C-alpha positions as CSV (number, residue, x, y, z in Angstrom):
1,M,-31.9,38.0,4.2
2,N,-29.3,35.8,2.7
3,F,-27.3,35.4,6.0
4,N,-26.7,32.5,8.3
5,K,-24.3,34.2,10.7
6,W,-22.9,37.7,10.8
7,F,-19.3,38.8,10.2
8,T,-18.7,42.1,12.1
9,A,-17.0,44.9,10.3
10,F,-14.7,46.3,12.8
11,A,-11.2,47.7,12.6
12,C,-8.6,49.7,14.7
13,C,-8.8,53.1,13.0
14,A,-5.4,55.1,13.1
15,L,-6.3,58.0,12.8
16,A,-8.7,58.9,10.4
17,A,-9.9,61.8,12.2
18,L,-8.5,64.5,14.3
19,V,-9.1,66.3,17.6
20,V,-7.0,69.3,18.2
21,G,-6.5,70.5,21.9
22,C,-7.9,73.8,22.9
23,S,-7.1,76.4,25.5
24,G,-7.8,80.0,26.3
25,G,-7.7,82.6,29.0
26,S,-7.2,86.3,30.0
27,T,-4.3,88.2,31.4
28,T,-6.6,90.3,33.6
29,T,-8.9,89.3,36.5
30,P,-12.5,89.4,35.1
31,P,-15.6,89.3,37.2
32,V,-16.6,85.8,38.6
33,A,-19.3,85.4,35.9
34,Q,-16.7,85.8,33.2
35,Q,-14.4,83.2,34.7
36,Q,-16.7,80.4,33.7
37,S,-15.4,78.1,31.0
38,G,-16.3,75.0,29.0
39,S,-14.3,72.4,27.1
40,V,-13.8,72.3,23.4
41,F,-12.6,69.5,21.1
42,V,-12.2,69.4,17.3
43,T,-12.8,66.3,15.1
44,G,-11.5,66.2,11.6
45,T,-11.6,64.2,8.4
46,D,-10.6,64.6,4.7
47,A,-11.7,63.8,1.2
48,P,-8.9,61.7,-0.3
49,L,-6.9,62.0,-3.5
50,A,-5.8,58.9,-5.4
51,S,-2.2,57.8,-4.6
52,I,-1.8,60.3,-1.7
53,V,-0.6,58.4,1.4
54,S,0.3,61.4,3.4
55,F,-0.6,65.1,3.5
56,Q,1.2,66.5,6.6
57,V,0.9,70.2,7.6
58,D,1.6,72.2,10.7
59,I,-1.4,73.9,12.3
60,T,0.5,76.9,13.8
61,G,-2.6,78.7,15.1
62,M,-6.3,78.3,15.6
63,T,-8.6,80.9,17.2
64,V,-12.3,81.4,17.7
65,S,-14.0,84.8,17.8
66,D,-17.4,86.2,18.8
67,G,-17.1,89.1,16.5
68,V,-16.8,91.6,19.4
69,N,-13.9,90.6,21.7
70,P,-10.4,89.7,20.6
71,P,-10.0,86.2,19.2
72,I,-9.2,83.4,21.6
73,S,-6.6,80.7,20.9
74,I,-7.8,77.1,21.0
75,L,-4.4,75.6,20.0
76,N,-1.8,74.3,22.4
77,G,1.3,75.2,20.4
78,T,2.0,74.0,16.8
79,Q,0.3,70.7,15.9
80,T,1.5,68.6,13.0
81,V,-1.4,66.6,11.4
82,D,-1.4,64.1,8.6
83,F,-4.8,64.7,7.1
84,A,-4.5,61.9,4.5
85,R,-5.3,59.4,7.4
86,L,-8.7,61.0,8.0
87,N,-11.6,59.8,6.0
88,G,-14.9,59.0,7.7
89,L,-13.1,58.3,11.0
90,R,-12.5,60.3,14.2
91,T,-10.0,60.2,17.0
92,L,-9.2,62.3,20.1
93,L,-6.0,64.2,20.7
94,D,-6.8,66.6,23.5
95,I,-9.4,68.5,25.5
96,N,-9.0,71.8,27.1
97,T,-11.0,74.8,28.2
98,I,-11.9,78.3,26.8
99,P,-14.1,81.0,28.3
100,A,-17.9,80.4,28.0
101,G,-19.4,82.3,25.2
102,T,-20.9,82.2,21.7
103,Y,-18.3,82.0,18.9
104,T,-19.1,82.6,15.2
105,Q,-15.8,82.5,13.4
106,V,-12.7,80.3,13.3
107,S,-9.3,81.3,11.9
108,V,-6.6,78.8,11.1
109,T,-2.9,79.3,10.1
110,L,-0.9,76.6,8.4
111,A,2.8,76.0,7.4
112,N,5.2,73.4,6.1
113,P,3.1,71.1,3.8
114,Q,4.5,67.7,2.9
115,I,2.9,65.4,0.3
116,G,3.6,61.7,0.2
117,Y,2.4,59.7,-2.7
118,L,2.6,56.0,-3.7
119,N,4.4,54.9,-6.9
120,V,2.4,51.8,-7.9
121,P,4.0,49.5,-10.6
122,N,2.1,47.8,-13.3
123,P,-0.1,45.1,-11.6
124,Q,0.6,42.8,-14.6
125,T,4.4,42.8,-13.8
126,N,5.6,39.3,-13.1
127,P,6.9,38.8,-10.5
128,P,5.0,41.7,-8.8
129,T,7.1,44.7,-7.9
130,R,6.8,46.5,-4.5
131,P,5.4,50.0,-4.5
132,T,7.6,52.9,-3.4
133,I,7.0,56.2,-1.7
134,S,7.9,59.7,-2.9
135,T,7.6,62.9,-0.9
136,L,7.3,66.6,-1.9
137,D,8.3,69.3,0.6
138,S,9.8,72.7,0.5
139,T,13.2,71.3,-0.7
140,T,12.0,69.2,-3.6
141,S,11.3,70.0,-7.2
142,P,8.4,70.6,-7.5
143,A,8.1,72.0,-4.0
144,A,5.1,71.5,-1.8
145,T,3.7,75.1,-1.4
146,L,0.7,76.6,0.3
147,T,-1.0,79.2,-1.9
148,S,-2.4,80.7,1.3
149,S,-1.2,80.1,4.9
150,S,-4.4,81.2,6.6
151,A,-8.1,80.8,6.4
152,T,-11.1,82.3,8.2
153,I,-14.3,80.4,8.3
154,N,-17.7,81.7,9.4
155,L,-19.6,79.0,11.2
156,A,-23.1,78.3,9.8
157,Q,-24.2,77.5,13.4
158,P,-22.3,79.2,16.2
159,L,-20.1,77.4,18.7
160,V,-21.9,77.8,22.0
161,V,-19.6,77.1,24.9
162,N,-21.5,76.8,28.2
163,A,-20.0,76.7,31.6
164,N,-18.8,73.2,32.6
165,D,-20.1,71.7,29.3
166,I,-18.2,70.2,26.4
167,V,-18.7,71.1,22.7
168,G,-16.6,70.7,19.6
169,L,-15.8,71.6,16.0
170,K,-15.8,69.3,13.0
171,F,-12.7,70.2,10.9
172,E,-12.5,69.0,7.3
173,F,-9.5,69.4,5.0
174,D,-10.7,68.4,1.5
175,L,-7.5,67.1,-0.1
176,R,-9.2,66.5,-3.5
177,K,-10.0,70.2,-3.8
178,S,-6.8,71.4,-2.1
179,I,-3.9,69.5,-3.8
180,A,-3.5,70.6,-7.4
181,V,-2.8,68.2,-10.3
182,D,-1.9,69.0,-13.9
183,G,-3.7,67.8,-17.1
184,T,-2.1,64.4,-16.8
185,G,-3.0,63.9,-13.2
186,Q,0.5,64.6,-11.8
187,I,0.7,66.4,-8.5
188,T,2.1,69.9,-8.9
189,G,2.9,70.5,-5.3
190,M,0.6,73.5,-5.0
191,V,-1.9,73.4,-2.1
192,T,-4.8,75.7,-1.8
193,P,-6.4,74.8,1.6
194,N,-10.1,74.0,1.3
195,L,-11.3,73.8,4.8
196,G,-14.7,73.4,6.4
197,L,-15.7,73.7,10.1
198,K,-18.9,72.9,11.9
199,A,-20.0,73.2,15.5
200,I,-21.0,69.9,17.0
201,T,-22.0,68.4,20.4
202,P,-20.9,65.1,22.0
203,S,-24.2,63.5,20.9
204,D,-23.6,64.2,17.2
205,A,-22.3,61.5,14.9
206,D,-19.3,63.6,14.0
207,A,-18.3,63.6,17.7
208,Y,-18.1,59.8,18.1
209,I,-14.5,58.6,18.7
210,D,-14.0,55.7,16.2
211,D,-10.4,55.1,17.4
212,F,-8.1,56.6,20.1
213,V,-4.7,55.0,20.5
214,S,-3.0,55.7,23.8
215,G,-0.8,54.2,26.5
216,V,-2.2,52.8,29.8
217,V,-1.2,54.7,32.9
218,S,-3.2,52.9,35.6
219,V,-6.0,50.3,35.9
220,N,-9.0,50.1,38.3
221,A,-10.5,46.8,37.3
222,S,-12.9,46.8,40.2
223,G,-14.1,50.2,39.2
224,N,-14.4,49.2,35.5
225,S,-12.1,52.0,34.5
226,F,-8.5,52.8,33.5
227,V,-6.5,55.9,32.7
228,V,-4.6,56.5,29.5
229,Q,-2.2,59.2,28.3
230,G,-2.7,60.7,24.9
231,P,-0.7,63.3,23.0
232,H,0.6,66.4,24.8
233,G,0.7,64.4,28.0
234,H,-3.1,64.8,28.6
235,Q,-4.6,61.9,30.7
236,F,-8.1,60.6,30.1
237,T,-10.2,58.3,32.3
238,V,-11.8,55.5,30.3
239,M,-15.1,54.0,31.7
240,T,-16.4,50.6,30.7
241,N,-19.6,48.7,31.5
242,G,-21.4,45.4,30.7
243,D,-21.9,46.6,27.1
244,T,-18.2,47.3,26.5
245,E,-16.6,44.8,24.2
246,I,-12.9,44.0,24.9
247,E,-11.5,42.4,21.8
248,G,-9.8,39.0,21.6
249,G,-11.5,37.6,24.7
250,E,-9.3,39.8,27.0
251,A,-10.4,41.8,30.0
252,L,-9.3,44.8,32.0
253,S,-7.2,42.5,34.2
254,N,-5.0,42.0,31.1
255,L,-4.1,45.7,31.0
256,A,-0.7,46.8,32.4
257,V,1.4,50.0,32.2
258,N,3.2,48.5,29.2
259,S,-0.1,48.2,27.3
260,I,-1.2,50.3,24.3
261,V,-4.9,50.3,23.6
262,E,-7.3,51.4,21.0
263,I,-10.6,52.8,22.2
264,S,-13.9,53.6,20.6
265,G,-16.8,55.5,22.4
266,T,-18.2,58.8,23.3
267,L,-17.3,61.7,25.7
268,D,-19.3,62.2,28.9
269,R,-20.6,65.7,29.0
270,L,-20.2,66.0,32.8
271,T,-17.0,64.1,33.6
272,H,-15.3,64.5,30.2
273,S,-14.2,60.8,30.5
274,I,-14.4,58.4,27.5
275,L,-17.4,56.0,27.7
276,A,-15.9,53.1,25.8
277,D,-18.0,50.7,23.8
278,T,-14.9,48.9,22.4
279,V,-11.4,48.4,23.8
280,C,-8.6,46.5,22.0
281,I,-5.2,45.8,23.5
282,V,-2.9,46.4,20.5
283,S,0.4,46.0,22.3
284,Q,1.8,44.6,25.5
285,D,5.4,45.6,24.6
286,K,5.4,49.4,24.7
287,F,5.5,49.6,20.9
288,W,2.9,50.0,18.2
289,A,2.9,51.0,14.6
290,G,-0.1,51.5,12.3
291,G,-0.5,52.1,8.6
292,L,-1.5,50.6,5.2
293,I,-0.4,47.4,3.6
294,T,1.1,48.1,0.2
295,F,2.6,44.7,-0.8
296,V,2.4,41.1,0.5
297,E,5.0,38.4,-0.1
298,P,4.0,36.0,-1.5
299,P,0.8,37.4,-2.9
300,N,-1.0,34.1,-2.4
301,G,-0.8,31.6,0.4
302,T,0.8,32.2,3.8
303,A,2.7,35.5,3.9
304,T,6.3,35.6,5.0
305,D,6.4,39.4,5.1
306,F,4.4,42.5,4.0
307,D,5.2,46.1,3.3
308,L,3.6,48.7,5.6
309,Y,3.4,52.4,4.9
310,V,3.9,53.5,8.5
311,R,1.6,56.4,9.5
312,N,1.6,56.2,13.3
313,V,4.1,55.1,15.9
314,L,3.9,54.9,19.7
315,P,6.0,55.9,21.4
316,A,7.1,58.7,19.0
317,N,10.7,59.2,17.9
318,T,11.6,55.5,18.0
319,G,13.3,55.7,14.6
320,F,10.9,53.2,13.1
321,N,10.6,54.8,9.6
322,S,7.5,56.8,10.3
323,G,6.3,58.2,6.9
324,Q,8.1,55.5,5.0
325,I,7.4,51.9,3.8
326,S,8.9,49.3,6.1
327,T,9.0,45.5,5.5
328,I,7.4,43.6,8.3
329,D,8.8,40.1,8.7
330,L,6.4,37.3,9.9
331,T,7.5,34.2,11.8
332,G,4.2,32.4,12.1
333,N,4.1,33.1,15.9
334,E,2.0,36.3,15.6
335,K,-1.5,36.6,16.9
336,Y,-4.1,38.1,14.5
337,F,-7.0,40.3,15.7
338,V,-9.8,42.1,14.1
339,Y,-11.1,45.3,15.8
340,W,-14.8,45.9,16.3
341,M,-16.1,42.3,15.9
342,H,-19.5,43.0,17.4
343,N,-21.4,40.9,14.8
344,V,-20.7,38.2,12.3
345,F,-21.1,38.5,8.6
346,V,-22.6,35.5,6.8
347,N,-22.4,34.4,3.3
348,P,-21.7,30.6,2.7
349,R,-18.4,31.3,1.1
350,W,-17.3,33.5,4.1
351,S,-18.4,31.0,6.8
352,N,-14.8,30.3,7.8
353,I,-13.3,33.7,7.1
354,F,-10.9,35.2,9.6
355,F,-7.8,37.4,9.5
356,N,-4.4,35.7,9.4
357,S,-1.1,35.5,7.5
358,G,-3.0,33.8,4.6
359,L,-5.5,36.6,4.3
360,L,-3.3,39.7,4.0
361,V,-3.9,41.9,0.9
362,P,-2.7,45.3,-0.2
363,G,-5.1,48.1,0.8
364,Q,-5.7,46.7,4.3
365,R,-5.2,49.1,7.2
366,V,-3.4,47.3,10.0
367,S,-1.2,47.8,13.1
368,V,1.7,45.7,14.3
369,A,3.1,45.4,17.8
370,G,5.9,43.6,19.7
371,P,9.3,44.1,21.2
372,F,11.3,46.9,19.4
373,S,15.0,47.2,19.2
374,N,17.6,48.2,16.6
375,N,14.9,49.8,14.4
376,T,13.2,46.4,14.1
377,V,10.0,45.1,15.6
378,T,9.5,41.4,16.5
379,V,5.8,41.1,15.7
380,K,3.5,39.6,18.3
381,R,0.2,41.2,17.3
382,V,-1.3,42.1,13.9
383,V,-4.6,43.9,14.1
384,L,-6.9,44.6,11.1
385,R,-8.5,48.1,11.3
386,Q,-11.4,50.0,9.9
387,E,-10.8,52.5,7.0
388,G,-12.7,54.9,4.9
389,H,-13.0,54.9,1.1
390,N,-14.5,57.6,-1.2
391,G,-15.6,56.4,-4.6
392,A,-18.4,56.0,-7.1
393,W,-21.1,53.4,-7.0
394,V,-21.0,51.2,-10.1
395,V,-24.2,51.5,-12.1
396,D,-26.3,48.3,-12.1
397,S,-24.0,46.7,-9.5
398,T,-26.5,46.5,-6.6
399,N,-27.6,43.0,-5.7
400,P,-30.0,43.1,-2.8
401,G,-30.3,39.4,-2.7
402,A,-26.6,39.0,-2.0
403,N,-26.4,42.3,-0.1
404,T,-23.6,43.6,-2.3
405,F,-22.7,46.4,-4.6
406,Q,-19.5,47.6,-6.3
407,L,-17.5,50.7,-5.6
408,N,-14.8,52.3,-7.7
409,S,-12.6,53.7,-4.9
410,N,-10.9,56.9,-5.9
411,G,-8.7,57.1,-2.9
412,L,-5.3,55.5,-2.1
413,A,-6.5,52.0,-1.6
414,G,-8.3,52.2,-4.9
415,V,-4.9,52.5,-6.5
416,L,-3.9,49.2,-4.8
417,F,-7.2,47.5,-5.6
418,D,-6.8,47.6,-9.4
419,G,-10.5,47.8,-10.2
420,P,-13.9,48.0,-8.6
421,V,-14.2,46.4,-5.1
422,T,-17.3,44.4,-4.0
423,V,-18.9,45.9,-0.9
424,Y,-20.9,43.7,1.5
425,V,-23.5,45.2,3.7
426,T,-25.0,43.6,6.9
427,P,-28.1,44.4,9.0
428,F,-25.7,46.4,11.1
429,T,-24.5,48.7,8.3
430,R,-25.6,52.3,8.8
431,F,-26.8,54.2,5.8
432,L,-26.2,58.0,5.8
433,G,-26.6,61.1,3.7
434,G,-30.2,60.3,2.7
435,L,-29.7,56.6,2.1
436,H,-31.8,54.1,4.1
437,S,-30.9,50.7,2.7
438,I,-29.0,49.1,-0.1
439,N,-32.1,49.4,-2.3
440,D,-31.5,53.1,-2.5
441,L,-28.4,52.5,-4.6
442,Q,-30.1,52.6,-7.9
443,G,-30.2,54.8,-11.0
444,T,-28.4,55.4,-14.3
445,S,-25.5,57.5,-13.1
446,A,-22.7,56.8,-10.6
447,L,-23.4,57.9,-7.0
448,P,-20.6,59.5,-4.9
449,L,-20.2,57.4,-1.8
450,R,-18.1,57.2,1.3
451,V,-17.8,53.6,2.7
452,V,-16.3,52.9,6.1
453,G,-15.5,49.4,7.2
454,L,-13.2,46.5,6.9
455,V,-11.1,45.3,3.9
456,L,-10.9,41.5,3.7
457,K,-9.3,39.1,1.3
458,D,-11.7,36.8,-0.6
459,P,-10.1,33.4,0.0
460,V,-11.6,32.1,-3.3
461,S,-10.6,34.9,-5.7
462,G,-7.7,36.4,-3.7
463,Q,-9.2,39.9,-4.3
464,P,-10.0,42.5,-1.6
465,V,-13.7,43.0,-0.6
466,F,-15.2,45.5,1.7
467,V,-17.5,44.8,4.7
468,A,-19.3,48.1,5.3
469,R,-19.9,49.6,8.7
470,S,-21.5,52.6,7.1
471,V,-22.4,53.8,3.6
472,E,-22.9,57.5,3.1
473,L,-24.2,59.4,0.0
474,L,-22.0,62.4,-0.6
475,S,-22.8,65.7,-2.2
476,N,-21.0,66.3,-5.5
């Protein structure tokens, strides 16, 4: 292989996936055998649509049914979800219990869609112009409107909830098939929900937690564990061991109640704790914001600021322009981290690559953290995060000797990339969907792919490149 050392594709993933909390019960006192219950979680993802930065919708109800008894709610109140964040990544929002049983059908009700899209100026404009954001909702013209506010899905494989066990549902909202565009490609505002649900277990790939952002509640360094609080006030125990990587050379002793962390790992079927393989301290100042870089100033050299489309903020309701583009000022005193650096990618031209103020590029998914006051953050940490891209393999672009191929991204970042992006694979890249290696990317027609990994800036060309954690062949 043409590698001398490996550069690990790792990134803090904001939420590219979804887990909706679940609950259920009965108003009567059933026999003891019927009181048994198990835990249910839901993971989610989307198929993106170019220029869409946000598709937010309220999930006002979700029930499961066995086809005999009345449906059981698995939703703790209305949940507002931005599905445009979710592409090949998963996170955890909540875990709750429902009665043990075999469920074959899921019903979902939706309301209040909002569509945010990026207005990208001509890339040839000199000097470059900053992109802007536009939003469609019920008050705009055209209005964002659901053609149907409910959907019922029959599960191909039943959701079997055993007593004291944990199972889940994969929830996919296909934005490409749901959001209507006219003959010129303009968004009409009409949304016809195209949903897919699939029963999964904690050992399935779709149940892996790529990224979970939460605040630290307590730390037990001697017991190799800590407790975090996620959405809805639910607390989770996070277990670590000798194989857990804590990014930036930090340790559990660096955690405090002011810390905000990102976690990757799996759910333990017995204890329901998170078994972490990666932990990253993304803030020590009680504030964190994650999103997508849409503009860097100046485009080349050391950046003095960048525009961030803000998708996530902790704590919520801080007034930090969530859902809008904010300019992030840089002083040169920030620390730069890359999430998930398990391995090191090697190509001679990348031997000195790292993430810093000179290697920021539009299309990167990042988070910022630091003291926050008067709607302004004084940045102390900038973390490069993983992201997912759907697109088409470029015919005849595969170069096994260089371990590269090219991808025409048809999602949001593809709008910012301005052309095909070079994808690097490593010995640690996972090939999915029937692919086994880069050598399978052959043929005379474009192949639909989903690539999850890290967007880097080529220090020679100044263009974005992608280091792939996974490459998946999709069905048309």
